[in-house]
Structures are given as structure tokens and as C-alpha cells.
C-alpha positions in Angstrom: 91.4 98.5 107.0 90.0 99.3 103.4 91.6 98.1 100.3 92.1 99.4 97.2 94.5 99.9 94.0 96.5 102.8 93.1 94.4 104.2 90.1 96.3 107.2 89.4 99.8 108.6 90.6 102.1 111.7 89.8 105.5 111.0 90.9 106.5 114.7 90.2 103.6 116.0 92.3 103.9 112.9 94.9 100.3 112.1 94.9 97.7 110.1 93.6 94.3 108.8 94.3 93.3 105.1 95.5 90.1 103.4 93.8 88.3 101.7 97.0 87.4 98.0 96.5 84.1 98.6 97.7 83.1 101.4 94.7 83.5 104.5 97.1 84.3 107.6 95.7 88.6 107.8 94.9 90.6 108.9 98.1 93.2 111.2 97.8 97.0 109.6 98.6 100.6 111.8 99.4 103.8 110.0 99.2 104.1 111.0 102.8 101.4 108.3 103.6 103.4 105.5 102.4 106.2 103.4 104.1 109.7 104.3 103.4 111.1 102.8 100.3 107.6 102.2 98.7 107.7 103.5 95.4 104.2 104.2 94.3 103.1 103.3 90.7 99.9 102.3 89.3 98.2 99.3 90.1 99.8 98.9 93.2 97.2 97.4 95.7 97.1 98.7 99.3 95.4 99.0 102.5 95.0 102.4 104.4 93.1 104.3 106.8 90.9 107.0 105.8 90.7 110.9 107.4 88.6 113.9 106.3 91.4 116.8 105.0 90.9 119.6 107.7 91.8 121.9 104.6 89.9 120.8 101.8 86.9 118.9 103.6 87.5 115.6 101.7 88.6 112.1 102.0 92.9 111.5 102.3 94.6 107.9 102.8 96.5 107.7 105.9 98.7 104.6 107.3 99.3 103.1 103.5 100.5 100.0 103.4 100.9 97.3 100.2 98.2 94.6 100.5 99.3 91.1 101.4 102.8 92.6 102.5 103.9 91.7 106.0 106.8 93.7 107.2 109.3 93.2 104.4 108.3 89.8 102.9 104.8 89.5 100.6 102.5 87.1 101.8 101.8 84.2 99.8 
């Protein structure tokens, strides 16, 4: 699963962009891709899957998880 940092997030629009650790192009992410109860904020470390958006043809993050968290407990 790719990892990256939430580099930009616009709460009033419920979307943002993840900057992948591998240096590839930023990936669009929508609030609906985050687990229930996660409040996205810039700088948050994430793991995610990537798919191509059918409408725009751009990369979109799906199945987003907070990196280093298993269930409700952070990995130490």
C-alpha cells in the first residue's frame, strides 16, 4: 500500500491531495475515502490505494488509513 502525507486539505470542500513518499504526482483524496471518525488535517501520514477516476482520468486515493494505526491503537 502506498504511503504519503496529506499535503493539502480544504475542509469546506471535503477534499485534498496526498503527496506520495515515492515522489510521484500528488493524489486527489475525498473525505469519503477516510475511515469514519478520522478528521483529515495537513501533515497527517496516510496509507491508501490508488485508482483512476472514471470521470477525470486522474489518480484518486481510496481505502485511506492513518499510517501506523491498527484498528484504534497507534503502532508503537
